N, C-alpha and C positions, 0 to 999 in steps of 0.2 A: 888230487890226481892232476897231472899236467900232461897235455898232449902236444907233441912236437912233430911237426911235419917237415919233410925235406924231399928234395928230388925235383922240384920245379925248375923251370928255365925256359929258354927260347929254342924252338925246334922248327924245322921246315915241315911243310905239309907232307904227310906220308911217313913222317918220322915216328920215333918212339921215345917215351919217357917212363920212368918208374918212380912213383911216389912212395914214401914210407911215412908211417906215423907210429911213434913210440909213446906208450903210456908210462909215465913215471909216477911213483908214489908208493904207498904201502897200505896194507890192510884193505884191499879192494879186490873185487872180482868183476871182470868185464862180461857183460851179457851179450851185447851186440856192438858192432862197430860199423861205421859207414863213411863214405866220401860224399861230400856235397860240393857244389861249385856255384859261384856267382859271377856271371859275365857282366860287363859294363852295361848299365841301364836295365838289367834284368833282375828278377828275383832269384834267390838261392834255390837250387833244385838238387834233388837226390841224384847222385851218379850211380852208386852201387852200395850194397849193404850185405853184411855177413853176420850170421848168428854164431855165437860161441860154441854151444854144445853140438848142434847138428852140422855146423859149417855150411848150412844152406845159404844161398846167395840170391840176390835179385839185382837187376840192372835197369837203368833207364833205357827206353827203346833206342834212343839216339846213340848209345854206346855199345849195345849188344853186338857181340862178335868181334869187337875191337878192343875192349877193356876187360881186364881180369882182376878181380879182387881176391886177396888171400890173406891168411893170418898165420902167425907163428905164436901160438898161445904161450909157449914157454918164455918167449922174449917180450910178450905184451906188445907185439908189433903187428901192424897191418900194412899191406902193400896194395898199390894199384898199378898194374902194368897197363900202359896205354900205348896201343899200336895204331898204325894208320891214322895218325892224328890229322885233324882238319882245322882250318882257321876258326870254325865255329866252336871248337873245344877250348878256345882261349878264355880263361877265367881264373879267378882265385879259387883254389881247391882247399876245402876245409875237412879236417878229420873230426869225426864225432864218435863218442862212445857213451853207451848207457852202462853205468857202473854201479855195482852194489857196494856201498860203504859198509864194511864188515863190523865197524865199531858201532855205528848208529843204526845199522840194518835198514838202510834207506837207499833207494835207487836215485842216482843223480846223473844228470845229463851234462857231459863235458864237451867243449869245443877247443880245437886248436886255433892258432892265429892265422893259419892259411899260408899257402905257397902259390906263387904266381906261375901259371903255365901260359905261354904265348906261342901260338902256332902261326908262322908266317906262310903266306901263299906263294 
């Protein structure tokens, strides 16, 4: 499985961006997906997370009310709508997926390469 992110870029404070993550591959079933970010000099942190079956979500306190995570299961695609962006949201954003490999019946954790989000003040 390959995860490919897109949608990052440079935006002014208060602006919006929409990130996408597409899962490519075959013979797999996605259990959960999430967005993480790593700001310069900081550890990677969870931004938002969504379960496949229930669609339940959870968010980091720092983004609640501003970010919205969603999925299109038919397209194996996850989105992160980011509104009211702040300079402290500047980071590389990574897509993550917990996937069941249907051939070997094993859960595998996959990561995308990341997409840069820069918010100017």
